[in-house]
Every structure is written in structure tokens, then in C-alpha cells.
C-alpha positions as YAML, in Angstrom:
chain: A
units: angstrom
residues:
- id: 1
  name: MET
  ca: [-14.41, -14.20, -8.85]
- id: 2
  name: LEU
  ca: [-13.60, -12.66, -5.23]
- id: 3
  name: GLU
  ca: [-16.56, -14.51, -3.75]
- id: 4
  name: SER
  ca: [-15.63, -17.75, -5.16]
- id: 5
  name: ILE
  ca: [-12.14, -17.37, -3.49]
- id: 6
  name: ALA
  ca: [-13.59, -16.82, -0.31]
- id: 7
  name: LEU
  ca: [-16.07, -19.39, -0.15]
- id: 8
  name: ILE
  ca: [-12.70, -21.82, -0.56]
- id: 9
  name: ILE
  ca: [-11.12, -20.12, 2.17]
- id: 10
  name: ALA
  ca: [-14.13, -19.82, 4.55]
- id: 11
  name: ASP
  ca: [-13.89, -22.74, 6.96]
- id: 12
  name: GLY
  ca: [-10.55, -23.68, 5.87]
- id: 13
  name: PRO
  ca: [-7.71, -24.74, 8.06]
- id: 14
  name: LEU
  ca: [-6.15, -21.03, 7.92]
- id: 15
  name: ASN
  ca: [-9.48, -19.43, 8.59]
- id: 16
  name: LEU
  ca: [-10.22, -21.68, 11.65]
- id: 17
  name: TRP
  ca: [-6.65, -21.09, 12.92]
- id: 18
  name: ILE
  ca: [-7.16, -17.14, 12.63]
- id: 19
  name: GLN
  ca: [-10.47, -17.39, 14.28]
- id: 20
  name: SER
  ca: [-9.46, -19.71, 17.00]
- id: 21
  name: ILE
  ca: [-6.62, -17.38, 18.60]
- id: 22
  name: TYR
  ca: [-8.22, -14.53, 20.72]
- id: 23
  name: TRP
  ca: [-5.52, -12.14, 20.49]
- id: 24
  name: LEU
  ca: [-4.27, -12.78, 16.88]
- id: 25
  name: TRP
  ca: [-6.88, -10.14, 15.26]
- id: 26
  name: PRO
  ca: [-5.63, -7.08, 17.43]
- id: 27
  name: ILE
  ca: [-2.04, -8.32, 16.93]
- id: 28
  name: LEU
  ca: [-2.64, -8.29, 13.16]
- id: 29
  name: GLU
  ca: [-4.36, -4.91, 13.57]
- id: 30
  name: ILE
  ca: [-1.28, -3.16, 15.22]
- id: 31
  name: THR
  ca: [1.15, -4.84, 12.80]
- id: 32
  name: HIS
  ca: [-0.94, -3.58, 9.71]
- id: 33
  name: PHE
  ca: [-0.87, -0.18, 11.36]
- id: 34
  name: ILE
  ca: [2.87, -0.36, 11.77]
- id: 35
  name: GLY
  ca: [3.50, -1.44, 8.29]
- id: 36
  name: LEU
  ca: [1.31, 1.15, 6.73]
- id: 37
  name: SER
  ca: [3.20, 3.90, 8.95]
- id: 38
  name: LEU
  ca: [6.48, 2.50, 7.42]
- id: 39
  name: LEU
  ca: [5.03, 2.47, 3.94]
- id: 40
  name: LEU
  ca: [3.35, 5.92, 3.71]
- id: 41
  name: GLY
  ca: [5.98, 7.60, 5.97]
- id: 42
  name: GLY
  ca: [8.72, 6.51, 3.53]
- id: 43
  name: LEU
  ca: [6.68, 7.43, 0.33]
- id: 44
  name: ILE
  ca: [5.70, 10.59, 1.70]
- id: 45
  name: ILE
  ca: [9.27, 11.70, 1.89]
- id: 46
  name: ILE
  ca: [10.31, 10.00, -1.43]
- id: 47
  name: ASP
  ca: [7.17, 11.29, -3.36]
- id: 48
  name: LEU
  ca: [7.17, 14.82, -2.29]
- id: 49
  name: ARG
  ca: [11.06, 15.06, -2.80]
- id: 50
  name: MET
  ca: [10.52, 13.71, -6.24]
- id: 51
  name: ALA
  ca: [7.91, 16.11, -7.11]
- id: 52
  name: GLY
  ca: [10.24, 18.84, -6.39]
- id: 53
  name: HIS
  ca: [9.62, 19.85, -2.78]
- id: 54
  name: PHE
  ca: [12.00, 19.74, 0.00]
- id: 55
  name: ARG
  ca: [15.02, 20.35, -2.54]
- id: 56
  name: GLU
  ca: [17.48, 20.58, 0.49]
- id: 57
  name: PHE
  ca: [16.86, 16.98, 0.90]
- id: 58
  name: ASN
  ca: [19.25, 14.79, -1.51]
- id: 59
  name: LEU
  ca: [17.06, 13.27, -4.32]
- id: 60
  name: THR
  ca: [18.86, 10.06, -4.28]
- id: 61
  name: ALA
  ca: [19.29, 10.00, -0.68]
- id: 62
  name: THR
  ca: [15.59, 9.73, 0.05]
- id: 63
  name: HIS
  ca: [15.53, 6.78, -2.33]
- id: 64
  name: LYS
  ca: [17.45, 4.86, 0.43]
- id: 65
  name: LEU
  ca: [14.14, 4.89, 2.57]
- id: 66
  name: LEU
  ca: [12.80, 2.41, -0.21]
- id: 67
  name: PRO
  ca: [13.79, -0.83, 2.08]
- id: 68
  name: ILE
  ca: [11.84, 0.53, 4.74]
- id: 69
  name: VAL
  ca: [8.87, 1.19, 2.27]
- id: 70
  name: PHE
  ca: [9.12, -2.36, 0.92]
- id: 71
  name: LEU
  ca: [9.07, -3.83, 4.65]
- id: 72
  name: GLY
  ca: [6.07, -1.81, 5.53]
- id: 73
  name: PHE
  ca: [4.42, -3.09, 2.08]
- id: 74
  name: GLY
  ca: [5.59, -6.69, 2.99]
- id: 75
  name: LEU
  ca: [4.00, -6.26, 6.64]
- id: 76
  name: ASN
  ca: [0.60, -5.30, 5.13]
- id: 77
  name: LEU
  ca: [0.75, -7.68, 2.53]
- id: 78
  name: LEU
  ca: [1.13, -10.30, 4.97]
- id: 79
  name: THR
  ca: [-1.49, -9.15, 7.45]
- id: 80
  name: GLY
  ca: [-3.93, -8.17, 4.66]
- id: 81
  name: VAL
  ca: [-3.82, -11.57, 3.46]
- id: 82
  name: LEU
  ca: [-4.56, -13.17, 6.67]
- id: 83
  name: PHE
  ca: [-7.43, -10.40, 7.51]
- id: 84
  name: PHE
  ca: [-9.08, -11.73, 4.27]
- id: 85
  name: CYS
  ca: [-8.44, -15.44, 5.11]
- id: 86
  name: GLY
  ca: [-9.88, -14.73, 8.82]
- id: 87
  name: ASP
  ca: [-13.19, -13.33, 7.40]
- id: 88
  name: PRO
  ca: [-13.34, -13.93, 3.62]
- id: 89
  name: LEU
  ca: [-17.12, -13.69, 3.44]
- id: 90
  name: ARG
  ca: [-17.42, -10.20, 4.78]
- id: 91
  name: TYR
  ca: [-14.17, -8.81, 2.96]
- id: 92
  name: SER
  ca: [-15.00, -10.55, -0.52]
- id: 93
  name: VAL
  ca: [-18.28, -8.25, -0.66]
- id: 94
  name: ASN
  ca: [-17.32, -5.21, 0.88]
- id: 95
  name: ILE
  ca: [-17.05, -2.35, -1.72]
- id: 96
  name: SER
  ca: [-14.60, -0.49, 0.01]
- id: 97
  name: PHE
  ca: [-12.16, -3.60, 0.27]
- id: 98
  name: GLN
  ca: [-12.69, -4.02, -3.47]
- id: 99
  name: ILE
  ca: [-11.96, -0.55, -4.36]
- id: 100
  name: LYS
  ca: [-8.90, -0.63, -2.04]
- id: 101
  name: MET
  ca: [-7.58, -3.68, -3.90]
- id: 102
  name: VAL
  ca: [-7.90, -1.76, -7.27]
- id: 103
  name: LEU
  ca: [-6.11, 1.06, -5.73]
- id: 104
  name: VAL
  ca: [-3.39, -1.18, -4.48]
- id: 105
  name: ALA
  ca: [-3.18, -2.85, -8.06]
- id: 106
  name: PHE
  ca: [-3.04, 0.68, -9.61]
- id: 107
  name: ALA
  ca: [-0.15, 1.87, -7.13]
- id: 108
  name: GLY
  ca: [1.59, -1.34, -8.03]
- id: 109
  name: LEU
  ca: [1.57, -0.34, -11.82]
- id: 110
  name: ASN
  ca: [2.63, 3.27, -10.91]
- id: 111
  name: ALA
  ca: [5.60, 1.87, -8.91]
- id: 112
  name: LEU
  ca: [6.43, -0.46, -11.81]
- id: 113
  name: PHE
  ca: [6.45, 2.70, -14.16]
- id: 114
  name: TYR
  ca: [8.76, 4.20, -11.72]
- id: 115
  name: TYR
  ca: [11.13, 1.59, -11.67]
- id: 116
  name: CYS
  ca: [11.10, 1.11, -15.34]
- id: 117
  name: LYS
  ca: [11.27, 4.92, -16.54]
- id: 118
  name: ILE
  ca: [12.36, 7.20, -13.68]
- id: 119
  name: ASN
  ca: [14.73, 5.12, -11.25]
- id: 120
  name: PRO
  ca: [17.19, 4.26, -14.22]
- id: 121
  name: VAL
  ca: [17.74, 8.18, -14.90]
- id: 122
  name: ILE
  ca: [17.12, 9.78, -11.63]
- id: 123
  name: HIS
  ca: [20.77, 9.91, -10.75]
- id: 124
  name: THR
  ca: [21.10, 12.16, -13.90]
- id: 125
  name: TRP
  ca: [18.81, 14.77, -12.92]
- id: 126
  name: ASN
  ca: [19.75, 18.29, -12.15]
- id: 127
  name: THR
  ca: [18.70, 18.46, -8.45]
- id: 128
  name: ALA
  ca: [18.46, 22.28, -8.54]
- id: 129
  name: ALA
  ca: [16.36, 22.30, -11.41]
- id: 130
  name: GLU
  ca: [12.36, 21.83, -11.57]
- id: 131
  name: SER
  ca: [11.52, 18.14, -11.22]
- id: 132
  name: PRO
  ca: [10.50, 16.62, -14.81]
- id: 133
  name: PRO
  ca: [6.79, 16.28, -15.34]
- id: 134
  name: ILE
  ca: [6.89, 12.61, -15.31]
- id: 135
  name: ALA
  ca: [8.31, 12.49, -12.16]
- id: 136
  name: LYS
  ca: [5.70, 15.01, -10.68]
- id: 137
  name: ALA
  ca: [3.18, 12.71, -12.14]
- id: 138
  name: VAL
  ca: [4.44, 9.51, -10.80]
- id: 139
  name: ALA
  ca: [4.92, 11.21, -7.35]
- id: 140
  name: TYR
  ca: [1.51, 12.65, -6.81]
- id: 141
  name: THR
  ca: [-0.06, 9.64, -8.47]
- id: 142
  name: SER
  ca: [1.60, 7.60, -5.80]
- id: 143
  name: LEU
  ca: [0.56, 9.79, -2.98]
- id: 144
  name: ILE
  ca: [-3.30, 9.92, -4.13]
- id: 145
  name: THR
  ca: [-3.41, 6.27, -4.79]
- id: 146
  name: TRP
  ca: [-1.81, 5.29, -1.40]
- id: 147
  name: THR
  ca: [-4.01, 7.96, 0.37]
- id: 148
  name: GLY
  ca: [-7.15, 6.30, -1.24]
- id: 149
  name: VAL
  ca: [-5.82, 2.82, -0.14]
- id: 150
  name: LEU
  ca: [-5.67, 4.18, 3.29]
- id: 151
  name: LEU
  ca: [-9.08, 5.92, 3.35]
- id: 152
  name: CYS
  ca: [-10.78, 2.63, 1.96]
- id: 153
  name: GLY
  ca: [-9.17, 0.64, 4.39]
- id: 154
  name: ARG
  ca: [-10.48, 2.66, 7.39]
- id: 155
  name: LEU
  ca: [-13.95, 2.65, 5.70]
- id: 156
  name: ILE
  ca: [-14.01, -1.31, 5.53]
- id: 157
  name: PRO
  ca: [-16.01, -1.71, 8.96]
- id: 158
  name: TYR
  ca: [-18.51, 1.09, 8.28]
- id: 159
  name: LEU
  ca: [-19.27, 0.75, 4.32]
- id: 160
  name: GLY
  ca: [-21.99, -1.68, 3.37]
- id: 161
  name: THR
  ca: [-21.09, -5.07, 1.93]
- id: 162
  name: GLY
  ca: [-22.01, -5.02, -1.51]
...
């Protein structure tokens, strides 16, 4: 399925535009890195606190970092789509890219679970007590999944293409 999408995008106007601007790819790389820094920087603090670490930090106050996390994700989504459109035939068959996309989808499901099950009750927790097991599971799943996304993204240029 990914390859058929790549064939549609290849040699399309967006693909040609991305390839025709000399400095666009490096600018996209820098923006992607900044987005990743915002995304992971905020999530590391939020997830570690939610898992029960850094108890001196106010639990609900750490969640005020979520707009920064969303900004980082938005930057990565935009630049990631442009990367794919700029070289669709390479990305569509790259095993590291495919694993990265599965991990991003899994991280999204984990975030949805957080939003539905944890966010509505987080303000009622006794912050002096141990974090609930469900919160620890969601937090560590987030940290592990996003670390996998980061590693797979770095491996895209180096792993085989299917």
C-alpha cells in the first residue's frame, strides 16, 4: 500500500518542488530535529513524572508542557510528510521507516489511552503516593515507543530498503 502511494506522489508537483529547492531538505532536517527536541523534551519530563519520578515537580504542572509537545509533533508531522513526498520511492520500501510509522501509530494509540483514561482523573491523585500502575504503564510505553521512533528515524539512511 505504501509503495502505491509513493508511485502516485513520485514526480508529482510537490515532489518536484521539494527536489528543486536546494536548501529545502537541510531546512526540513533542522526543523525536524527541533520538533523532535520539543516533542521528546516535553514527553520525557511528563512521562517520568507520571511514572512517579521527580516527585518534587507538580504532577499537573508538568502537563502544561503538552502544548510544546504538540508543537514538536506538528513540526515533525509536517516535515515528515514533506520528506516522504520529496523521496517517496526510497521511504516507502525502507524497513526502518516502516517500523517508525508503526511505532508512531502505536504512540498515538497510547496517547489516546492516556487522554481517555488518565487525563480525566490525574488531578484527583495523591501526588505524595506511588503513581498508579496504569499511569506507569502508559508513561513507560510512551518513553519506549518514542525512543524507538527516534532510533528508527536515525537508521533510515543506513538500513536496507526492503
